[in-house]
N, C-alpha and C positions, 0 to 999 in steps of 0.2 A: 534304360533297362533296370527293372526292379525285381530282384530275385532274392528269395530267402536263402541265407548262406548256411546256417546250421542251427540245430535246436539248442535251446537253453539247457545246459548240463545240470543234472540233478546233484545237489550238494547234500551229503549226509552229515548230520551233526551228532555228536555223542549225547546220549540221553542220560538222565540222572543227575543228581547233585554233584557239584564239584567241591573237592576238599578245601581249596583256597583259590583265590584269583591273584593275578599279577598286577602290575601297576598300570599307568596310563598309556604307554606306548602301544600304538596300533599299526597294522600294515597300512600303507597308503592306498592299497587297492586290493580287494578280494578277487579271486579268480572268477567267481560267478558274474562279477560286474562287467569285466572287460569282454568275456566270452559270450555275452548275452547278444548274439547276432540277431538282427532283425532286418526287415526290408529297408531300403532307402525310401522311407515313407515321405509322401508329399502332403503338405498342409495347405496346398492351394497356391503358395507363393514360392516356396523353395523345398528342396529335398533335405531330409535329415541324414546324417552320415551313418554308415552301417556299424561303426564303433564309435562311442562318445569320445570326442577329441580330449575332453577333460580327463578321461581314464588313461589315455596315452600320456598326457602331460604329467599326471601324478606318477605313473609308472616310470617315467623318464628318470626320476631321482630315487627310485626304490632300490637300485643296485649300483654300486660304484663302477663295476666294469661295463655295465650297460651304458651309462651316461658317459663314461670316459671314452669308450669306443666311438660314440657319436661325436663327441667334442673333437676327438683326434681327426676324424674325417673332415669336420667343419674347418678345423684350423689349417689342414693341408690344402683345402680348397681355397681358403682366403689367402694363403701364401702365394698361390699361383694366379689369383684373379687380378686382372687389370682394370682398375677403376676408370670410369669415363663420365662424360658430362650428364648422362641420363641415369646411371646406376652407381651409387656410392658404395664404398666398402662396407659401411655399417648395414645398409639395406640388403646388400648381397649376403653378408654374414647371417643376418636374421632369416633371410629367405632359405639359404642352404641349410641352416640348423633345423628349421621347421619342416623342410621336406624330409630330412633324415628321421625326425621324430614322428611325424603325422603321415608321411607318404603324400602330403599335399603342401603346395607352397603357392603363394599368391603375390602378384605385383600389380599395383593400381597405377594407371596412367594419370599423371597430373598435367593438365593442359592449360595453355594460356587462353586469353580472351579470343585470340584469333583461331584457336583450335589446334595449336601446334603443341606436341608433347614436349614438356620441359623437364619432366623428371618421372622416374619410376620409383614409387614408394612401396615399401613392404607393407603388406596387410596381414595381421595376425591370423594364422590359419585355424587357430583354436575356435574362433568366432565366425569364420567364413562359411557361407552356405551357398550352394548353387541353385540358381533360380529355375523355375519351371520354364520360363521363356528363354529362348536361346540368347546367349550373350549377357544374361542378367545374373548378378551376384548380390547376396545380402550379407550384412554384418550384424550378427545376432549376439548380444551379450546376455540377454535374459528376456523374460516376459515383458513386452512393452518397450524393450530397448532394441529396436531394429532399424537398420539404415539400409536403404536400397541404393546400390551404385547405379550410375547411368550405364546404359547398354554399351557393351564392347569396350569398357574401361578397365576391366580386371582380367589378367592373364593367369590361368591356373596351370601349374606344373604338377603332375601326379605320377605316382608309382602305379603300374598297371595291376588291376585286380581281376582275376579270371571270373569272379562271380557278378560283377556289375561294372558299369563304365561311367558312373557318375562321380565317384570319389576314388582316390588312391588309397591304398593301405601300405604301411611300412613293411619292409621285407623281414624285419626281425621278429615278427609276432610269434614264431615258433619257439622263441627262446624265453617268452614271458614266464612260463611256469618255473623254469630254472632261476629266473631273476627273482621271482617271488619266494621260491624256496630258500635262496640265499638270504633274502631279506628276513624271512621268518625265523631262520636259524639264528641270525644276529639278534632279532628282537627277543627270541626266547632266552637267550643268554642275558641280555639287558634286564629283562623282567625278573629273571632268576636272581641276579645280583642286587637289583633295586628293591626286590621284595624284602630281603634282610631278615625275614622271620623264620626262615626254614631252619630245621634242626641241623647242626653240624655233626653230632654224633649222639649215640645213646650210651651212657655209663651204666652198665648192668652189674649190680652188686648182689651176690647171692650168700656171701658169708655173713654170719651174724656178727654185727658190731659189738665190741666190748662196751661201747658207750654210745648212746644215740647222738651225743653231741658231735661224734666223729663224722656221722652222715650229714649233719646240719653244717659242719665246717666245710665238707666237700661241696655241698650245694652252694654255699656262700662263695667258695673260691671260684667255682665255675661261673657263677653270676658275675663276679668282678673281673673275670678274664677277658671280657669284651672291651673293645675300644683300644686306645694306645697301650702298647706294652703287652698285647695279647700273646698267645702261644707260650703262656707261662707253664712252668713245671709243677705238677701236683704230686704230693706224696701221701700215701695211705698205708698205715701199718695195721695188718690183720694177724694177730697171733693165732696159730693153729688153723690158718686159713687153708682152704682146699684149692686144688688146681682149677683154673678158670672161675675162681670165685668172684673175680672182677674182670669184666670183659668191656672192651670199647668197640662199639659197632658204628662205623662211619656211614651215616645216613646220606649226607650230601654227596659223598663220593659216588654212591650207587645211583642216586637220582640224577646226577649231572651227566652220566654216560649217554649222551644223545647223539654220539658220532658227529659232533660239531665240526671237526676239521675236515673229515671226509666229505660232508655235505657242502662245506664252503668250497672245497677244491672242485668237486664234480660239477656243481652249478656254475662255478666260475668258468670252467672249460666249456660248458654248454653255451654260455653267453658269448664267449669269444669266438667259438665255432659259428655261431649264427651271424656274428658281425664280420667274421673272417679277418680279424685283426691279429697280427703276431703279438704274442705276450710281451715280448721285450719292448715294444713300442708303448705299452701301457705301464711299464714299471713293475711288472710282475716278477717276483724273486724266484729264480729257478731252485728246485729242490735237489738237483744233482750237480755234481762237480763240473760236468760238461757244459752246463748252461743251455741257452736257447739258440746259440749261434750269434753271428755278428749282427749288429743293429743296422748298419748301413745296407747290406744285401737284403735284409728283411724289409726295410723301408722302401728300397727300390722296387722289389717284386710287388710289395703291397700297392704302391702307387700304380705300377703298370697294370696289374690285374683288376684292381678295384676302383681307383680314383680316376684313371684316364677314361674308362667307359662311362663313368658318371659325368665327367666333364663333357664328353661328346653328347650325352643326352641333354645336359643342361644348355648346351649351345643351340639346341632345337628351339629355344625360346626366341631366338633372333628372328625366326620365320614369323612367329606370332606378332612380334613388335614391329618388324619391318626395318630394324636397325641392328647393328652389331653391338649389343649391350653386354653379351656374355663372351669374354675372350680370356684365355688363360695363357700364362707364360709356361715354358717347359719346366718341369720339376727337376731341381738340381740340389744336391747337398753341398755344392760349392767346394771351398778349400778343404773341408773336413774329409770329404770322399777322396779328393786328390791325395791328401796326405796319407790316408789309410791305404790307398792303392800303391803309393810309393813304398810304404813300410812293408807291404806284403810282397814286394818284388814284382809288382805289375800284374799279379794273378787276379787282383780285384780291380775291375774297371770302375772309374769314377762314374757316379750316376749322372 
């Protein structure tokens, strides 16, 4: 099924000359790049993904809460995974992480000369393409760097997408604008401070100086106030001066009021809502005295509502492989949960 998903959004850019530019830091991915949905086009050998995997890979590290929430889910899955002779912990860890990032994950069957499967190896999802022929997959790193897998050797695990059935898409796509906004706010502050040439203030003097050398002395004192030992005190004597004859106008204070903290908080909350991860599991510091509540109950509910359904879905790979390669131990917080339950008078059951 090849269906167009959405139109390319129009991006409006400000016209006219800019007063100055910032430094080198640039966003890892512009919104117009990842939201440029097209068909799962066929080139005669394989289908192209609806969203470039390279865009998802770059956006993975665009925001600390976005990547941390994904790593948390991966770590919890690995902690419960039971390794076996076909699938190692390392291969499962990479497979689970890529499913959470790309909405697709792949395992390749490595077989012996007799045709027996001896290992399931992780195949990087960023470069995997689904072939036109049934059961065929391609590994594509670039133009001229293509490898065709043997038929029925690769197993694809995908997140369902209602627009097409060739590739999966990650469930967090709705939070990417918030993640990019969070990144843009941080980069703006970095560029602002790295620029270093913005005016700190304007010293406006309207009183007539008794001696022109006084003005030159003030100019030299302001010039020498930069660097170590700055924030020095300046003294200016103006006989018969008028009120407001000397004014200090803080330019940088006005320019820097970009609502930085509110943008960071709101975008962070949007990202965590999309991942449905309790903030206390990511080390977010609460702003109120009550906090976020206990970590152990939050972890238990999170695993029950989010990780256990995902484990059940991952176990469906066993039907494709024909062997029980995905098996999980029950999630438990062990002695820590039991100790907390004891201290709370038995009101909190151990996970």
